[in-house]
Backbone as a ProteinNet text record, in pm:
[ID]
protein_1_A
[PRIMARY]
MKLMVSVMKIFITDEQKAELEHLHHTCRDKRECDRIKAVLLASEGWSSVMIAQALRLHETTVNRHISDYLNHRKIKPENGGSQSHLSETQTQELIAYLTANLLPTTQAVIRLVKEAWDISYTVPGMNKWLHHNGFSYKKPTGVPHKFNAEQQRAFMETYGKLKQEAGDHEPILFIDGVHPTQGTKLAYGWMRKGQKTAVKTTGSRTRLNLMGALNLADISKTVVREYDRIDSYHIAEFFIAIRETYPVSQKVHIILDGAGYHRSRQVKDWAYVMNIELHYLPPYSPNLNPIERLWKVMNEQVRNN
[TERTIARY]
16581.7	16382	16364.4	16284.3	16227.8	16124.2	16130	15993.1	15920.3	15796.1	15635.8	15565.8	15602.7	15585.9	15394.9	15260	15184.7	15169.7	15137.6	15126.5	14969.3	15011	14854.3	14820.1	14778.8	14725.8	14591.8	14638.6	14489.9	14480	14293.7	14370.5	14236.1	14352.7	14323.4	14325.8	14259.7	14210.4	14373.4	14360.9	14465.8	14452.2	14353.8	14324.9	14341.6	14316.1	14388.3	14518	14581.4	14715.9	14803.9	14724	14769.5	14810.2	14667	14683.2	14738.2	14744.4	14841.6	14988.5	15072.6	15179.5	15208.5	15091.1	15129.8	15122.7	15052.1	15027.8	15177.5	15227.3	15365.7	15475.7	15444.8	15561.2	15536.8	15475.7	15440.9	15421.7	15397.4	15407.3	15522.5	15507.3	15598	15595.6	15520.9	15470.2	15535.3	15596	15661.6	15583.2	15444.3	15410.3	15293.4	15241.9	15114	15204.7	15345.5	15401.3	15407	15427.3	15432	15344.9	15203.1	15068.6	15063.3	15083.8	15081.7	15130.6	15292.4	15370.5	15345.8	15228.8	15179.8	15083.6	15013.4	14905.8	14957.3	15048.5	15077.5	15141.8	15250.8	15320.3	15205.4	15118	14997.6	14954.3	14913.7	14876.7	14952.8	15069.2	15177.6	15232.6	15142.7	15167.5	15236.9	15323.6	15411.3	15289.4	15346.7	15274.5	15296.6	15235.2	15220.4	15365.2	15413.6	15595.5	15634.9	15646.9	15776.2	15771.4	15662.9	15592.9	15663.6	15626.8	15683.7	15820.1	15904.7	16028.3	16111.1	16051.8	16051.2	16084.3	15912	15948.6	15938.7	16016.7	16048.7	15922.7	15837.7	15732.9	15655.6	15535.1	15496.6	15372.2	15378	15333.4	15145.3	15138	14964.7	14947.5	15026.5	15054.7	15023	15095.3	15086.7	14926.5	14869.3	14749.6	14652	14661.7	14584.4	14580.9	14761.7	14713	14671.3	14684.8	14573.7	14449.9	14403.1	14271.3	14234.8	14254	14192.9	14188.8	14301.8	14225	14142.7	14129.2	13990.9	13876.1	13865.2	13747.1	13736.3	13806.5	13811.3	13841.2	13915.3	13999	14060.6	14130.5	14243.9	14377.2	14438.9	14587.5	14633.6	14564.3	14626.5	14686.4	14753.7	14767.8	14667.1	14640.1	14555.7	14579.1	14700.1	14794.4	14909.1	14941.8	15091.2	15023.2	14880.6	14854.4	14692	14662.2	14520.7	14415.6	14284.8	14176.8	14112.5	14122.2	14037.7	14144.1	14057	14159.4	14080.9	14098.9	14040.4	14071.9	13961.2	13920	14032.5	13993.9	14138.4	14034.6	13922.9	13858.3	13886.2	13863.9	13887.9	14042.1	14158.1	14277.7	14281.2	14258.5	14232.4	14242.2	14117	14046.7	14115.9	14175.1	14260.3	14447.2	14460.8	14590.9	14539.2	14461.6	14417.6	14415.1	14318.3	14325.7	14389.3	14495.1	14630	14686.9	14768.6	14811.2	14798.4	14641.1	14576.8	14560.7	14590.7	14556.8	14667.4	14765.4	14818.8	14787.8	14791.4	14751.8	14858.9	14868.9	14988.7	15042.6	14967.3	15022.2	14926.4	15006.9	14904.2	14757.8	14780.8	14666.1	14538.3	14587.8	14515.4	14432	14530.3	14501.9	14387.9	14392.7	14333.3	14189.1	14181.7	14060.6	13992.8	14065.7	13969.2	13899.7	14023.6	13989.4	13847.9	13835.7	13736.8	13574.6	13623.4	13507.8	13422.4	13537.4	13501.1	13429.3	13548.9	13452.4	13452.2	13424.2	13446.4	13522.4	13650	13707.1	13843.6	13920.9	14013.6	14169	14221	14385.7	14432.1	14575.1	14674.4	14773.7	14807.4	14931	15032.1	15103.2	15184.2	15118.2	15015.1	14929.6	14916.7	14887.6	14876	15020.1	15109	15186	15276.9	15245	15323.4	15189.9	15106.7	14997.3	15080	15076.2	15162	15258.5	15375	15456.9	15467	15376.4	15344.6	15308.1	15226.8	15167.1	15262.9	15355.7	15460.9	15479.6	15418.6	15406.3	15584.8	15590.5	15673.4	15630.4	15701.2	15698.6	15769.2	15775.6	15852.6	15783.8	15879.9	15819.5	15738.9	15667.2	15625.8	15765.6	15748.6	15837.9	15784.4	15794.2	15738.7	15752	15593.4	15598.1	15526.9	15595.1	15504.1	15351.9	15311.2	15157	15091.4	15147.9	15139.7	15180.7	15260	15319.9	15206.5	15226.3	15140.3	15181.6	15129.3	15175.2	15177.1	15078.8	15050.3	15211.5	15253.1	15357	15468	15467.8	15605.4	15597.8	15487.7	15477.3	15544.6	15518.7	15555.5	15721.1	15775.1	15907.6	16004.8	15895.2	16027.8	16004.6	15934	15906.8	15981.4	16029.8	16119	16237.7	16291.3	16381.6	16480.1	16325.8	16366.3	16439.9	16357.1	16367.5	16512.1	16550.4	16648	16787.1	16799.5	16887.1	16930.3	16794.5	16886.5	16901.5	16863.3	16935.1	17064.7	17112.5	17229.1	17320.9	17265.3	17414.4	17506.2	17608.7	17758.2	17847.1	17769.3	17895	17864.8	17682.4	17674.8	17572.2	17712.9	17639.3	17512.5	17452	17321.5	17389.2	17348	17389.6	17248.8	17218	17139.1	17193.9	17155.2	17244.9	17172.4	17146.6	17102.9	17185.6	17094.8	17231.2	17162.6	17231.6	17213.1	17269.3	17228.7	17242.4	17246.3	17335.5	17355.5	17416.7	17393.1	17447.2	17584.5	17661.2	17762.9	17762.2	17655.4	17617.3	17595.9	17644.9	17596.3	17467.1	17438.8	17270.4	17322.4	17226.5	17195.3	17089.6	17131.8	17081.8	17046.4	17008.8	16992.5	17078.8	17142.9	17238.3	17217	17299.5	17306.7	17381.2	17305.3	17364.3	17332.2	17424.3	17349.4	17237.7	17125.8	17052.2	17064.3	17032.5	17048.6	17169.8	17223.6	17336.6	17321.3	17366.6	17328.8	17470	17470.1	17615.9	17583.7	17738.1	17641	17749.3	17676.2	17785.8	17799.1	17937.3	17936.6	17900.3	17827.8	17787.5	17812.9	17827	17824.8	17738.7	17791.6	17669.9	17646.3	17755.6	17793.3	17646.7	17594.5	17454.2	17514.1	17682.9	17726.7	17664.6	17634.7	17567.7	17673.4	17646.7	17709.7	17633.7	17696.2	17616.9	17681.3	17633.8	17701.3	17601	17696.3	17586.3	17660.7	17618.3	17640.9	17590.4	17666.8	17661.8	17662	17566.2	17570.5	17566.5	17624.5	17616.4	17612.5	17492.9	17434.8	17538.2	17589.1	17672.4	17740	17804.7	17972.8	17956.1	17937.9	17921	18078.3	18154	18259.4	18326.1	18210.3	18252.7	18196.5	18126.7	18054.7	18098.8	18014.7	18138	18041.7	18138.5	18073.3	18141.6	18083.1	18155.8	18078.2	18166.9	18078.7	18058.1	18004.5	18009.3	17921.3	17964.4	17878	17749.7	17687.7	17503.9	17466.9	17362	17302.6	17248.3	17303.8	17266.7	17241	17194.8	17206.1	17395.4	17433.5	17586.8	17663.8	17643.5	17711.2	17684	17583.1	17520.5	17584.9	17638.6	17704.2	17801.8	17838.4	18022.1	18032.5	17925	17907.8	17956.7	17898.7	17895.8	18003.5	18072	18233.4	18324.7	18313.9	18329.8	18289.4	18201.8	18127.8	18260.3	18285.5	18346.7	18483.1	18496.4	18686.6	18632.8	18553.9	18545.7	18490	18425.1	18357.3	18411.5	18453.7	18553.2	18395.8	18434.6	18330.1	18244.4	18370.7	18330.8	18246.9	18247.3	18127.1	17965.5	17865.6	17723.3	17704.8	17662	17630.8	17476.5	17400.7	17274.8	17219.6	17158.3	17130.6	17048.7	16984.5	16815.7	16835.2	16743.5	16747.7	16610	16570.4	16456.5	16430.2	16328.1	16274.4	16308.5	16346	16370.8	16417.5	16389.4	16387.1	16470.4	16632.9	16754.4	16838.7	16744.5	16788.3	16681.2	16647.7	16569.3	16615.7	16681.9	16734.9	16837.2	16752.1	16871.3	17002.6	17050.1	17202.2	17252.3	17140.7	17188.8	17208.7	17072.4	17043.6	17120.7	17175.3	17296.1	17402.9	17444.8	17563.8	17598.5	17439.1	17464.5	17462.2	17356.9	17407.3	17570.4	17653.9	17766.5	17833	17818.2	17954.9	17868.4	17783.3	17729.1	17653.6	17544	17477.4	17331.8	17275	17131.2	17073.8	16976	16915.3	16768.9	16726.8	16612.8	16528.1	16410.8	16338.4	16281.6	16288	16229.6	16031.2	15939.7	15801.5	15817.9	15716.1	15712.9	15733.1	15778.7	15761.4	15820.3	15879	15973.1	16075.3	16126.8	16245.5	16284.6	16189.6	16178.2	16235.2	16268.6	16296.8	16448.3	16492.8	16644.4	16728.6	16787.1	16842.5	17017	17043.1	17157.4	17075.4	16943.4	16861.6	16933.1	16970.3	16992.2	17137.4	17214.7	17366	17404	17278.2	17303.3	17252.2	17135.9	17119.1	17259.6	17305	17413.6	17551.2	17567.9	17641.5	17647.2	17482.4	17448.4	17474.6	17459.4	17472.4	17583.8	17704.9	17875	17946.4	17839.4	17949.3	17887.4	17748	17678.7	17613.9	17562.7	17516.3	17624.2	17603.2	17665.7	17796.1
10577.9	10588.6	10753.6	10768.2	10862.9	10842.5	10864.1	10826.7	10939.3	10942.1	10979.7	11034.3	11170.6	11211.1	11262.5	11199.2	11272.2	11380.1	11454.4	11649.1	11648.3	11653.2	11689.8	11819.1	11891.7	12000.7	12030.4	12122.8	12175.4	12327.9	12341.3	12513.4	12535.8	12633.5	12743.3	12901.4	12968.2	13122	13147.3	13310.8	13403	13433.1	13429.2	13444.8	13337.7	13210.6	13114.5	13085.5	13093.2	13101.8	13194.3	13309	13423.9	13345.2	13374.7	13258.1	13170.6	13082.4	12970.9	12983.5	13112.2	13159.1	13212.8	13304.2	13345.7	13274.4	13106.3	13058.2	12984.2	12952.8	12890.9	12945.9	13061.3	13187.4	13197.5	13227.1	13183.8	13069	12925.8	12873.9	12748.5	12733.3	12691.7	12500.6	12453.8	12333.4	12258.5	12177.4	12112.5	12032.1	11965.5	11880.3	11981.6	12097.4	12206.2	12260.2	12245.3	12309.3	12253.8	12126.2	12057	12056.4	12032.6	12042.5	12120.3	12231.4	12352.1	12334.7	12278.9	12322	12227.9	12120.7	12001.1	12071.3	12155.9	12186.2	12303.5	12413.4	12462.8	12421.9	12392.4	12285.5	12221.6	12157.5	12084.2	12163.4	12321	12402.2	12453.6	12449.4	12507.9	12373.7	12236.5	12209.1	12054	12059.5	11960.1	11807.8	11709.1	11545.2	11515.3	11444.9	11399.2	11311.3	11237.1	11155.5	11273.3	11358.6	11448	11506.8	11596.7	11612	11557	11404.9	11345.6	11300.5	11298.6	11365	11465.3	11598.1	11693.4	11699.6	11641.3	11668.4	11544	11487.2	11350.8	11280.9	11249	11172.5	11056.7	10998.5	10895.8	10965.8	10838.6	10935.7	10988	10853.8	10852.4	10959.5	11018.3	11126.9	11226.2	11244.9	11372.2	11397.7	11328.2	11251.3	11300.7	11240	11303.7	11431.5	11450.4	11623.1	11713.9	11702	11745.1	11759.2	11591.4	11552.2	11691.4	11623.4	11705.6	11851.7	11932.3	12056.1	12126.4	12026.8	12026	11997.6	11910.4	11870.6	11915.4	11980.7	12035.5	12183.8	12204.5	12333.8	12298.8	12164.9	12108.2	12127.9	12217.2	12215.3	12192.4	12154	12127	11940.9	11901.6	11797.6	11740.3	11598.1	11521	11521.8	11580.6	11533.5	11619	11633.1	11718.1	11816.9	11864.1	11984	12042.8	12121.1	12170.3	12096.7	12062	11999.3	12098.8	12233.5	12374.3	12448.9	12605.2	12710.4	12788.7	12908.4	12956.4	13139.5	13160.3	13294.2	13379.9	13517.3	13622.3	13663.4	13651.2	13715.5	13556.6	13491.4	13358.5	13362.2	13403.5	13361.3	13490.2	13638.1	13687.9	13687.6	13599.5	13613.2	13496.7	13336.2	13256.1	13289.2	13443.7	13499.5	13550.7	13646.2	13709.5	13621.8	13516.3	13440.4	13337.7	13282.5	13209.2	13319.5	13460.4	13574.4	13606.4	13571	13586.3	13440.8	13353	13244.4	13167.3	13069.5	12964.5	12821.6	12795.9	12657.5	12574.9	12476.7	12367.4	12292.5	12227.4	12172.7	12216.2	12124.1	12135.3	12141.7	12012.8	11919.2	12013.3	12122.7	12171.5	12299.1	12356.2	12448.3	12375.8	12275.7	12165.9	12178	12102.4	12099.8	12244.5	12337.7	12458.7	12512.3	12436.6	12532.9	12478.3	12322.1	12258.1	12259	12286.9	12356.2	12442.5	12551.3	12692.2	12711	12629.6	12643.6	12523	12439.5	12307.7	12293.7	12328.1	12329.2	12219.7	12143.3	12045.3	12039.1	12043.9	12048.2	11926.2	11914.3	11757.7	11859.4	11765	11865.6	11915.3	11858.7	11924.8	12084.6	12055.4	12192.4	12244.3	12221.1	12365.7	12371.5	12302.4	12349.7	12489.6	12417.2	12535.4	12646.8	12680.1	12778.6	12881.3	12748.9	12845.8	12924.2	12879.1	12910.4	13022.2	13029.8	13106.6	13274.8	13255.3	13378.8	13424.4	13385.3	13429.3	13359.7	13231.2	13175.8	13025	13044.4	12959.8	12877.5	12714.8	12712.8	12725.4	12764.5	12806.5	12806.5	12806.5	12818.1	12982.3	12998	13139.3	13180.2	13310.4	13384.7	13353.8	13337.7	13285	13422.8	13450.9	13591.6	13534	13614.5	13529.5	13573	13520	13520.2	13658.3	13691.5	13800	13919.7	13922.2	14067.6	14179.9	14251.6	14388.9	14468.2	14438.7	14515.7	14686.4	14762.2	14869.4	14945.4	14850.2	14857.5	14869.8	14785	14751.4	14850	14900.3	15024.3	15142.7	15145.1	15266.5	15281.5	15115.5	15142.9	15210.6	15119.4	15178.3	15274.9	15357.7	15533.2	15580.7	15528.9	15579.3	15560.9	15460.9	15379.7	15496.4	15501.6	15572	15748.9	15797.2	15958.8	15906.4	15827.8	15763.9	15824.4	15735.9	15704.1	15885	15922	16050.7	16189	16156.5	16206.7	16171.2	16069.3	15988.1	16048.1	16028.5	16049.8	15947	15997.4	15911	15933.2	16010.6	15998.3	15948.9	15876.7	15818	15702.6	15555.2	15437	15368.8	15315	15211.1	15102	15045.6	14883	14776.7	14675.3	14607.1	14514.9	14460.2	14375.4	14254.8	14152.4	13983.1	13881.4	13845.4	13692.5	13601.6	13477.6	13327.5	13244.8	13108.5	12970.5	12867.7	12898.2	12773	12675	12504.6	12420.4	12377.9	12303	12261.5	12107.3	12069.1	11962.5	11972.9	11846.4	11949	11906.8	12051.3	12026.9	12020.1	11893.3	11856.6	11952.5	11987.5	12049.1	11970.3	12050.4	12003.4	12092.4	11943.6	12016.3	11985.1	11975.5	11919.9	11750.9	11697.1	11542.2	11489.7	11408.6	11300.6	11231.6	11217.8	11079.9	10968.9	10945.6	10844.6	10767.3	10925.7	10908.3	10941.3	10849.2	10902.3	10928.4	11036.5	11149.4	11120.1	11087.2	11074.4	11140.1	11237.4	11351.6	11298.5	11308.9	11247.3	11383.7	11306.4	11450.1	11373.1	11505.2	11462.5	11468.4	11434.3	11389.7	11510.3	11612	11701.6	11769.7	11884	11941.5	12059.2	12086.4	12177.8	12318.3	12416.7	12562.9	12706	12743.5	12866	12958.3	13053.3	13196.9	13334	13383.8	13464.1	13569.1	13692.1	13844.9	13895.3	13971.2	14050.9	14188.9	14266	14357.1	14367.8	14424.3	14471	14576.7	14682.3	14772.3	14780.3	14739.1	14780.1	14850.6	14937.9	15048.3	15014.3	14936.4	14869.2	14744.6	14625.3	14503.5	14434.4	14497.6	14409.3	14531.4	14571.6	14614.9	14554.2	14427.4	14359.7	14291.5	14326.4	14262	14130	14023.1	13891.4	13876	13865.4	13775.6	13660.6	13547.6	13475.3	13455.7	13395.8	13439.7	13365.5	13352.5	13207.4	13183.1	13310.5	13304.2	13439.8	13480.2	13618.9	13702.7	13776.5	13846.4	13966.4	14025.7	14222.3	14254	14184.4	14138.8	14158	14064.3	14055.7	14167.1	14157.2	14302.9	14458.7	14467.1	14582.8	14572.7	14434.5	14387	14371.9	14354.1	14380.9	14503.2	14614.8	14717.2	14789.5	14719.6	14757.9	14716.6	14575	14552.7	14609.2	14688.4	14746.6	14874.5	14914.2	15039	15048.6	14876.8	14880.8	14895.5	14897.9	14927.8	15035.8	15159.6	15258.8	15368.5	15469.6	15534.6	15607.8	15592.8	15644.1	15798.3	15878.7	15982.9	16019.7	15872.5	15821.6	15820.7	15913.5	15858.9	15772.7	15624.6	15475.9	15498.9	15400.3	15385.4	15225.4	15215.6	15064	15012.7	14915.9	14869.5	14747.6	14702.6	14594.5	14514.9	14417.8	14351	14385.8	14350.6	14397.5	14263.6	14207.5	14099.8	14189.8	14109.8	14175.1	14234.7	14173.9	14160.9	14334	14330.4	14437.6	14519.9	14574	14706.5	14687.7	14651.1	14615.3	14763.7	14804.9	14934.2	14944.1	14835.9	14785.6	14807.5	14771.8	14801.6	14932.5	14989.3	15147.6	15208.1	15227.9	15271.2	15266.4	15160.1	15159.1	15211.6	15207.8	15227.8	15417.3	15460.2	15626.2	15631.2	15581.7	15598.6	15604.3	15514.8	15411	15519	15617	15729.7	15653	15560.6	15485.9	15474.6	15488.7	15523.9	15385.8	15371	15258.8	15235.3	15150.5	15184.1	15058.9	15015.9	14882.4	14860.3	14715.1	14676.8	14673.6	14661.1	14606	14475.6	14418.1	14318.8	14238.9	14071.7	13995.9	14035.5	14095.1	14145.8	14100.1	13962.8	13938.2	13947.7	14028.5	13985.9	14170	14242.8	14354.8	14390.9	14278.4	14258.7	14180.6	14290.7	14232.6	14094.7	14146.7	14017.5	13894.2	13898.5	13741.3	13673.2	13729.6	13662.2	13668.1	13721.4	13719	13555.6	13535.9	13415.2	13290.3	13332.1	13233.5	13182.8	13274.2	13283.3	13174.1	13240.2	13170.5	12995.2	12972.6	12793.2	12721.5	12810.2	12763.3	12745.5	12831.9	12841.6	12743.5	12715.6	12677.9	12518.5	12518	12428.5	12308.7	12370.3	12308.8	12150.6	12069.3	11936.5	11955
7398.9	7441.9	7508.3	7442.4	7530.8	7655.7	7810.5	7883.1	7868.7	7850.4	7839.4	7969.4	8075	8138	8140.4	8184.9	8152.2	8280	8219.6	8281.8	8348.8	8500.6	8619.7	8588.6	8504.6	8539.2	8607.2	8717.1	8741	8736.2	8781.6	8769.6	8862.1	8914.9	9024.7	8988.3	9061.1	9021	9083.7	9046.7	9097.6	9216	9310.8	9436.7	9471.3	9429.8	9525.4	9534.7	9406.1	9400.7	9515.2	9494.2	9585.1	9733.1	9759.3	9908.3	9956.2	9883.3	9912.5	9932.7	9785.6	9788.2	9961	10008	10124.3	10274.1	10243.1	10325.8	10314.4	10212	10225.7	10320.1	10280.5	10330.1	10531.8	10515.7	10697.4	10756.8	10706.7	10752.3	10826.7	10918.5	10978.6	11044.1	10979.8	10924.4	10798.6	10855.5	10667.6	10593.1	10682.7	10654.9	10515.8	10617.5	10550.8	10411.5	10445.4	10336.3	10192.7	10265.5	10145.6	10063.3	10116.8	10033.6	9959.5	10013.2	9958.7	9821	9870.1	9692.6	9620.3	9664.7	9542.1	9506.6	9576.7	9452.4	9362.1	9435.4	9340.6	9213.3	9240.6	9165.8	9038.2	9053.4	8965.9	8893.4	8965.6	8882.2	8803.8	8823.9	8695	8575.2	8636.2	8514.6	8514	8666.4	8738.6	8710.6	8680.9	8686.6	8835.5	8904.1	9057.8	9068.5	8963.2	8987.4	8972.5	8882.8	8956.4	9054.7	9098.8	9236.2	9329.5	9360	9416.2	9463.8	9367.7	9315.5	9427.3	9359.8	9430.3	9583.6	9594.5	9792.5	9831.2	9781.8	9850.8	9906.3	9825.5	9893.5	9812.9	9854.3	9786	9667.7	9563.7	9444.2	9460.1	9592.3	9639.1	9701.2	9817.9	9902.8	9832	9725.2	9631.6	9563.9	9507.9	9474.4	9568.1	9689.5	9781.2	9834.8	9901.2	9880.7	9786.2	9649	9548.5	9565.9	9613.2	9617.6	9742.8	9806.7	9959.3	9939.6	9852.1	9828.1	9746.3	9615.1	9536.1	9550.9	9640.4	9683.3	9867.6	9904.4	10032	10119.4	10011.1	10021.4	10140.5	10185.2	10269.3	10239.9	10323.2	10318.8	10503.8	10563	10710.2	10713.1	10808	10811.9	10898.7	10914.4	11032.9	11168.2	11206.6	11303.3	11367.8	11475.4	11542.6	11549.1	11519.9	11585.9	11602.3	11545.4	11656.4	11541.4	11569.1	11482.7	11445	11515.3	11525.7	11556.8	11525.1	11561.8	11620.6	11728.6	11774.5	11697.8	11714.5	11639.6	11688.6	11628.6	11688.8	11841.4	11874.5	11965.4	12089.6	12042.4	12142.6	12211.2	12126.8	12123.8	12224.9	12184.5	12280.2	12426.3	12500.5	12555.2	12643.2	12574.4	12655.5	12700.7	12587.2	12674.8	12762.5	12789	12915.9	13052.9	13003.5	13095.3	13183	13042	13148.3	13154.9	13113.6	13199.5	13324.5	13388.9	13463.6	13575.4	13491.3	13593.6	13540.6	13647.2	13625.5	13649.9	13496.3	13457.3	13440.5	13549.1	13541.9	13466.8	13317.5	13227.8	13079.4	13022.3	12830.3	12855.8	12910.2	12880.3	12984.8	13083.6	13161.8	13072.9	13006.3	12873.6	12765.3	12779.9	12609.7	12722.5	12809.6	12881.4	12883.2	12901	12925.8	12777	12626.7	12500.3	12507.7	12567.1	12481.9	12561.9	12683.2	12780.9	12739.4	12709	12678.4	12518.2	12436.7	12296.2	12214.4	12284.1	12208.8	12124.7	12155.4	12025.8	12065.2	12016.8	12043	12012.9	12054.6	12044.4	12098.2	11961.9	12055.7	12171.1	12245.3	12285.8	12233.4	12122.7	12037.3	11938.5	11904.8	11896.4	11977.9	12103.3	12196.8	12244	12284.7	12299.2	12170.4	12036.2	11961.3	11926.3	11988	11987.9	12140.3	12221.7	12357.9	12323.6	12261.1	12234.4	12138.2	12014	11905.3	12019.2	12110	12151.4	12310.7	12308.8	12451.9	12539.4	12577.7	12671.1	12702.2	12807	12849	12959	12986.2	13092.7	13190.9	13323.8	13430.9	13562.3	13661	13788.9	13805.8	13873	13960.4	14057.3	14076.3	14134.5	14317.6	14413.1	14543.7	14612.5	14680.3	14719.6	14854.1	14960.5	15157.8	15135.4	15153.8	15172.9	15249.3	15341.4	15416.9	15366.6	15244.4	15251	15196.5	15170.4	15219	15068.7	14995.4	14804.5	14846.9	14913.1	14960.7	15016.8	15113.2	15178.9	15095.6	15011.2	14939.6	14854.2	14752.5	14714.5	14760.9	14869.5	14944.7	14988.4	14992.7	15001.2	14888.2	14772.9	14636.3	14653.6	14633.3	14615	14770.5	14833.1	14940.4	14898.5	14851.7	14786	14687	14591.8	14488.3	14530.4	14650.9	14672.5	14758.1	14868.4	14904.5	14821.8	14694.1	14634.8	14552.4	14512.8	14498.3	14586.7	14729.9	14806.7	14876.2	14863.8	14891.9	14776.8	14639.9	14540.6	14535.6	14527.8	14493.7	14651.3	14745.7	14826.5	14960.6	14987.7	15074.3	15044.8	15041.1	15017.5	15081	15046.5	15047.7	15072.6	15150.2	15175.3	15218	15110.2	15189.2	15234.4	15427.7	15475.8	15474.4	15545.3	15598.6	15617.5	15702.2	15727.9	15652.4	15647.8	15597.9	15674.3	15627.7	15755.2	15688.5	15573.7	15463.1	15573.5	15511	15573.5	15525.5	15534	15465.3	15393.6	15411	15324.1	15126.8	15065.3	14884.9	14886.6	14817.7	14769.5	14602.4	14567.7	14448.5	14382.6	14229.9	14169.3	14038.2	13912.9	13810.8	13687.3	13590.4	13517.3	13378.2	13300	13158.4	13129.3	13155.6	13124.2	12981.4	12925	12786.5	12813.9	12727.9	12744.7	12786.6	12907.4	12982.9	13062.4	13063.8	13168.1	13294.7	13429.1	13526.8	13607.4	13659.7	13663.2	13895.8	13910.9	14053.2	14100.6	14207.8	14303	14392.7	14468.5	14630.7	14729.9	14832.1	14878.1	15054.2	15102.2	15290.8	15359.9	15495.5	15555.5	15687.6	15642.9	15728.5	15722.2	15881.1	15915.7	15968.1	16002.5	16013.7	15923.5	16044.4	15932.1	16021.9	15914.9	15902.1	15918.4	15992.8	15987.1	15971.8	15832.6	15786.3	15757.9	15780.4	15762.6	15629.8	15539.7	15412.9	15447.8	15350.9	15289.9	15139.4	15090.7	14899.7	14912.4	14772	14762.5	14598.2	14560.4	14409.2	14326.4	14404.2	14291.9	14284.7	14379.1	14352.9	14418.4	14372	14437.2	14451	14382.2	14467.6	14611.6	14636.4	14782.6	14876.3	14836.4	14925.3	15051.7	15200.8	15294.7	15300.5	15394.7	15451.4	15573.8	15676.7	15808.9	15795.7	15907.7	15971.8	16085.7	16186.2	16325.3	16359.7	16523.1	16559.3	16613.2	16597.9	16572	16553.5	16497	16458	16579.3	16623.6	16762.8	16769.8	16819.4	16822.8	16857.5	16957	16960.7	16789.2	16700.3	16673.8	16534.9	16546.8	16424	16444.9	16633	16575.1	16521.9	16606.2	16563	16362.7	16355.6	16195.1	16128.5	16192.6	16149	16148.5	16262.6	16235.2	16149.5	16080.4	15936.6	15822.7	15840.4	15740.1	15755	15835.2	15850.6	15829.9	15789.7	15748.2	15594.5	15564.3	15409.9	15344.9	15463.8	15410.8	15571.1	15535.5	15679.2	15715.7	15848.2	15971.7	15887.6	15853.5	15792.6	15720.7	15633.9	15534.3	15568.4	15531.8	15621.4	15506.7	15603.6	15524.5	15523.4	15427.2	15475.4	15471.4	15538.8	15580.6	15542.3	15431.4	15446.4	15478.6	15589.8	15665.7	15695	15727.5	15747.8	15870.1	15948.6	16078.8	16191	16203.9	16230.9	16401.6	16477.9	16658.4	16641.7	16671.6	16696.6	16584.4	16461	16409.6	16475.2	16563.3	16606.6	16749.9	16801	16924.9	16935.2	17096.9	17128.9	17071.3	17137	17079	17013.4	16869.6	16711.7	16699.7	16722.1	16700	16733	16866.4	16914.6	16833.9	16784.7	16759.7	16622.7	16536	16455.3	16457.2	16544	16548	16583.4	16646.2	16692	16568.1	16457.4	16312.6	16195.2	16238.9	16142	16032.4	16069.8	15958.6	16036.7	15912.9	15928.9	15855.3	15975.3	15945.4	15820.6	15729	15634.1	15699.7	15746.8	15759.5	15625.5	15575.3	15466.9	15526.6	15484.9	15485.4	15566.6	15640.4	15684.8	15578.4	15611.8	15485	15339.4	15335.6	15223.8	15114.8	15178	15109.7	14946.3	14888.7	14749.7	14710.9	14807.4	14841	14901.2	14920.4	14944.6	14831.1	14777.3	14666.6	14743.8	14837.4	14882.2	14874.8	14853	14839	14748	14612.8	14478.6	14531.6	14618.2	14628.7	14698.6	14821.1	14880.7	14731	14673.5	14546.9	14520.8	14455.1	14395.9	14460.4	14547.6	14681.5	14666.1	14669.5	14684.3	14529.5	14442.6	14298.5	14256.3	14343.5	14310	14361.6	14507.1	14617.1	14666.2	14668.2	14731.7	14619.6	14532.2	14437.8	14312.6	14355.1	14315.3	14322.2
[MASK]
+++++++++++++++++++++++++++++++++++++++++++++++++++++++++++++++++++++++++++++++++++++++++++++++++++++++++++++++++++++++++++++++++++++++++++++++++++++++++++++++++++++++++++++++++++++++++++++++++++++++++++++++++++++++++++++++++++++++++++++++++++++++++++++++++++++++++++++++++++++++++++++++++++++++++++++++++

């Protein structure tokens, strides 16, 4: 016995069909794609039963999708996205605002959009909008509040000229001290959901006093020494350690911050004797000293967990 299936033929114009095909091609929401396919298949003569089987949906759901389109031109799902959409102008205004201002939560962005344009978004919908427009959730980079932007720009110009003049024959070293404790530092890491990982910690608060010199042109020649304390005397002693890697006949440029012991007469005299030229960073500019990143890696590899 043959099973007779009634055909559910609906009529849509060629323009409507082309628009639906384009939307289906560009859409990333599976539920919206199902609505579009239901309408397109119905326009091609498929029955609601056949469409339901093909899309793995209930027949009543298929009928509702088709009815929503025919009566209201609706293809968006009710939830999981935005209830309204920003215009192109509104989108550009919001992108500009979020680029210039740091909002801490998705909910804060939703409130901003609601207050500015009376447009409502759900959290999943706004997260999708943010990712689509090139935003990601991350911490800002800290910059000392007393830093002088003009002085930093001037230093970068000077540094660029120094690199050209020094060439390959006069190494440029960034130096700085760091004072890590020997205690374990707990840090984030990937764990299975529900798993609690215990890391043995030490009660030691013993501090190390390290001096380092980093050559960006050859990081394999990084020089690190430990001292009882960091002061003018030990900075001068560190210059001798640097000369174990770089011969005295080769002029060395050292870039360092303006700490008092870096500017002492003893340090300047030893630099002159050791054929070292000192270049000082602007005040409050640790972001311009790349050895800070070396210390960060040291903590991650040695102290973390």
